[in-house]
C-alpha angles and dihedrals in degrees: 000000000000125000128306122256138188092229135011117199118204106204127023103206124113097316100031096049091050092047091050091055097045093047095045093049087056089058097257119149100243131190115189121194131190132173089222134031107270135255086048139150101239100087139029106298108074137079103099097265143044130183122248115194137162111200088075112200093191094069137324090240089077094061098080089048095052091045089058090044091058089056094047095048089054092048093048092048090051092049091052096036087233126121105233100183142022127214116231104148120246140240126206105198132190145091114335090244095038129118096256100046098039092042093051091047091049093053092044093051096043093051097033093239122171109256142141130215109220130193120233091258092049090052092050091049097046097037109028093184090068122073112185118180117257093258093056132087135184142222111223118201117186099209099057119110150133130306121200102224102192091050091046094054092044090052093051091048093047093051092044090056092046088054091052105268118148109222125190123193124190090034118118122210106227101179146329134217133193113260108190106295090341138052140253115216124202119202133173087264106039151320126278136184130213141162092238138023126207113199106202099149098136111204090009094053096101092057091058095052101032092151090069094055089211112204094235127147126202111216126195113228129187124213118202133197116198130188104243117237090215107031102185095065090059097054111123091245090059104030125054125199106276134202119190135198091199093174130007107297094356120111143180133171140200146191136214118259110273092180101287099075134272112310117216132170142163117248105230123331089111127134118268115244148158117268091236094046104046113151102239098183117092117218128223089241090059092051091048092050092051092046091051091054090047092052090058099048109013101022098168088059094062098092131118116329111249101179144344124200132184125224133162139239120210106209134201117207094255097038093241126118125271118228121152146111121269108269093231101029113042091185087072118079119195112209124195146310098190107200093236101304106074110092095089089059098048096099090054093041090054090053090048090054090049092050093044095051095037102041104013093239144064134208094233132085104244098173092117090060103041117100102162095119091055091047092048091052090048093051092045091049092053090048090057094054 
């Protein structure tokens, strides 16, 4: 058996890399393990850009978390002398009584955020790249922008190493077992022991806690980059990040052109899959469907396809995050998955993991993400059968 650690982290993507840094900077002996070499393109944290936004339509409880994330991304960027995000402003567009618009307004009002509600004609006038239908409106928030995910993960991993963390890529966690008050972790290269285990394996999370039978789904998502027909309207100074509810319960989002084309993607509606069997090829029918949607709402973006990349979402039934201790083994902390909207929070979530494992508490209300009671009932129910 290899050396003892305070914490082993299984999975070094968005959440795991941040947790490794925040634990190592507190002086914890950290071992991070990943089946690939992060940052990589096999999971949920690649694709050049991610949205960061504050008037959070999913639930107002996310707002304090993303506020802290903004601070931590700035601190991490300063430590690494690398800009990790860019401010562009953001528009949440849809029907006035839809999930996106009403949810963004609710978060903005509850947390007294600066925002404007714009009519469809006001959006078209101010941001000519965007063409909402007459019955739509939008919530504009000035602080939204773009995170650079590969750089963010690389920065967290770099700082974790500098703070003393030991990080292993190309090493797959096969299983773990309780070992007194700690854990023993078996990989394809060895066995390790630690006082705590953080399971942050994204799409592979379910395979590391099979006894919980977590109701997670892995969803294939396609990211597209198109050559804009009219380039100047997609410059970051003229085009904010934009997220659309183009029909009830149907969403897509887009970015300004940072030099590689206009990135567009649907939010959900992908095929369910297995993390080891994801279809990585993108079909002509998928390109045509995305271009058709673009022609309706961002017509000057519907030019020649430059690139299409596949990533995955790992979804909970309610679409909220998952962050809780194992119901039978409190030394095991299960972190994420994030249902396709978690990257922006990862800096703050890493700090939360550090606080939780170091001090036994956190300043944030995590009730929306804690499922331990349901897991306990599930385990008890299986034991009775």
